[in-house]
C-alpha positions, 0 to 999 in steps of 0.5 A, spaced: 500 499 500 504 505 498 499 511 499 498 508 507 503 514 509 498 519 505 493 516 510 497 518 516 497 525 515 490 525 512 488 523 519 492 528 522 488 533 518 481 530 519 482 531 526 484 538 525 478 540 520 473 536 525 475 540 531 474 546 527 468 544 525 465 542 531 468 548 535 464 553 530 457 549 531 458 550 538 460 557 538 454 559 534 450 555 540 451 558 545 451 565 541 444 563 538 443 561 547 445 567 550 440 571 545 434 569 543 430 564 549 431 555 548 424 555 546 423 550 540 417 548 535 421 541 533 424 544 527 432 544 527 435 548 533 431 555 531 427 558 536 420 559 536 421 567 536 426 568 530 423 569 524 422 566 517 428 569 514 432 567 519 431 560 520 433 560 513 439 565 514 440 560 520 440 553 515 444 558 510 450 558 514 449 551 517 451 549 508 456 554 508 460 551 513 459 544 511 463 547 504 468 551 507 470 545 510 470 542 505 473 546 502 479 546 506 479 538 506 480 538 499 485 544 498 489 539 504 488 533 500 491 535 494 497 538 498 498 533 501 498 528 496 502 533 492 509 532 499 508 525 498 511 523 492 507 518 489 501 515 486 499 523 486 492 521 482 491 516 487 491 519 493 486 524 491 482 519 490 482 516 496 483 521 500 476 525 497 473 517 497 474 516 505 477 521 508 472 526 505 465 521 507 469 520 514 468 527 515 462 528 513 459 522 517 463 525 524 460 533 522 453 530 520 453 527 527 455 534 531 449 537 528 444 532 530 447 533 537 445 541 536 439 539 532 441 542 526 437 536 523 437 539 516 444 539 515 446 533 518 440 530 514 445 532 507 451 531 509 450 523 511 447 522 505 452 526 502 457 523 506 455 515 504 454 517 497 460 519 496 463 513 500 458 509 496 460 511 489 469 511 491 467 504 494 465 501 488 470 505 482 476 503 487 475 498 490 469 493 487 468 495 479 476 496 477 478 488 478 470 486 477 472 482 471 468 479 466 467 476 459 463 479 453 461 475 448 460 477 442 456 472 436 458 474 428 456 469 423 459 469 416 459 465 410 467 465 409 467 459 415 465 452 416 465 450 422 465 455 428 472 458 431 472 462 437 478 468 438 479 471 445 481 478 445 484 482 450 488 488 451 490 494 456 492 489 462 495 497 463 499 493 471 505 495 475 503 489 479 502 482 479 497 479 483 490 477 483 487 480 478 492 479 473 492 470 474 485 471 475 484 474 467 489 468 465 486 463 467 479 466 464 483 466 457 485 459 458 478 457 460 475 459 453 479 454 450 481 459 444 482 456 437 486 463 436 487 468 443 489 475 441 493 481 445 493 489 444 497 492 447 499 496 454 501 490 458 505 495 463 504 501 466 508 504 473 509 511 474 517 514 475 519 511 482 516 506 483 519 501 488 519 493 486 518 495 478 525 493 475 524 486 475 517 487 473 518 484 466 521 478 468 515 477 472 509 479 468 513 474 463 513 468 469 505 469 469 505 467 462 509 460 463 506 459 470 498 459 467 501 458 459 496 460 453 495 455 447 491 455 441 490 452 434 491 458 430 497 461 434 497 466 440 500 473 438 500 480 442 502 487 439 505 492 441 502 499 445 503 505 447 504 504 454 510 500 458 515 496 455 514 492 449 519 486 449 515 482 453 513 474 452 519 471 452 519 465 452 512 464 453 508 461 447 506 468 446 509 471 439 510 478 440 509 483 433 512 489 433 512 491 425 505 490 421 504 483 419 499 479 415 498 472 416 494 468 410 491 461 410 490 461 417 484 454 419 487 451 413 489 443 417 482 445 422 479 445 417 475 452 419 475 455 413 481 460 410 481 466 415 488 472 414 490 475 420 493 482 420 497 485 426 498 492 425 503 496 428 502 501 434 504 507 428 499 503 423 494 503 428 492 510 428 492 510 420 487 509 416 484 502 413 481 504 407 489 506 404 492 499 406 489 497 399 487 490 403 488 484 396 481 481 396 482 473 397 475 472 399 478 470 406 475 472 413 480 477 415 481 479 422 484 485 424 488 487 430 490 495 432 492 498 439 488 505 437 482 504 434 483 509 430 485 504 424 478 502 424 474 510 425 478 512 420 477 508 414 469 509 414 464 515 412 458 512 417 451 515 417 450 510 423 456 513 427 457 521 427 463 524 428 466 518 423 464 522 417 470 529 417 475 529 412 474 521 412 476 517 405 470 512 404 474 505 404 474 500 398 473 494 402 472 493 409 476 487 414 471 482 416 472 483 423 477 489 427 479 489 434 482 494 439 483 497 446 487 502 449 480 506 451 479 503 456 471 503 455 472 510 457 474 507 464 469 513 467 461 512 464 456 517 466 448 514 467 446 518 462 451 520 458 456 514 456 463 514 457 467 520 458 473 516 455 477 517 463 485 519 461 484 519 454 489 522 449 488 525 443 487 518 440 482 516 444 479 524 444 479 523 435 473 517 436 467 518 437 464 518 445 459 512 444 464 508 440 470 508 446 467 500 447 463 495 444 461 492 438 460 497 431 459 495 424 459 499 419 454 499 412 460 496 407 460 491 412 466 492 417 465 490 424 469 493 430 469 491 437 473 495 441 474 492 448 474 496 455 480 493 456 482 488 463 486 493 467 485 501 467 490 506 467 495 506 472 502 511 472 500 519 475 493 516 475 488 513 480 486 506 479 479 507 478 472 505 474 466 507 474 460 503 470 465 500 467 468 494 468 475 490 465 473 485 460 475 479 456 472 479 449 470 472 447 468 473 439 464 466 436 465 466 429 459 463 425 457 460 419 451 462 416 445 460 418 448 456 426 445 459 431 446 465 434 445 464 441 451 467 446 451 467 454 454 473 457 458 472 463 
């Protein structure tokens, strides 16, 4: 727990804030009792003789006091997180969630004791809300890995084919979540396994990461992955890419086309196109794919190679300055966006921590499956990890995932089970 020293410093700030808040309440109560009768009509510590204006003013001062000490607390969190030179984003989010909710709940107790019921209820509800949301996005959801199943029907295959796609493992430690990810991939017994980049990420000065690449490779040797059509990995834009040594995973750094996969298994012919990082930022329309008649699977770290290639009435934002692709690959797979990492109800993903390539992607296309008019299907995974480095480790309404794509011959059963 690299934020433990930060929390000790925050406890001292909590005590100072609560002492100051309780002193303010004591002073206001003493002042009010010395100048007003102590006869109440059931309202929150407001004498019966006071006017409506005075009552509203008293409630306003209660809310202003909560806001004032809350502002001081947030400023204190930022200062302490900066002084404690480690993961500042994580420190700020944990400070806001845990210490902010503690302050509000204890402050609610003080307010109830002084009969300020309205402000106490507000402080209590807000504290519980902050704690619940914070617990979900810091503790629960980032590690609630799910399997998303997609079914794609095609006349180009003779038999069903299962592809597992994983991107953005993006970890700074090898732990239970990473092991669970590989075990879930292994459990699928896929015909083809693809990794879409971004495997390790840590901030400068992180302790214990000198041998992290080796421990990452050890994990893949501990939980070996095999598939009849192969296990391939492409480069991402974060962290070292010289990984997967002696693991059975073939690392591809330059754009590569593997033709006629599936011949030995009599599945039907598949061309697998693995894009380099730079090519994944380009346009499919510029690649001039040869029409072999095979089912084409194209994998790139960034989704821009797909969205820049197509003009689409279904997805606004893709038709500004882009040329129509002559022909789309049958299936395109990408990561990088993390599904936005934070998804707001009635709004959608916000693209948390996104770079310029994420910002080029229409917000509604940061995660999920999309079929274009010219036949191409794009799947953008939410990833199995999350943004790290100096960023907080958070997810909200955007669970990490591994993608399982079921390619079935035309006319076969299209049912799928979401796990």
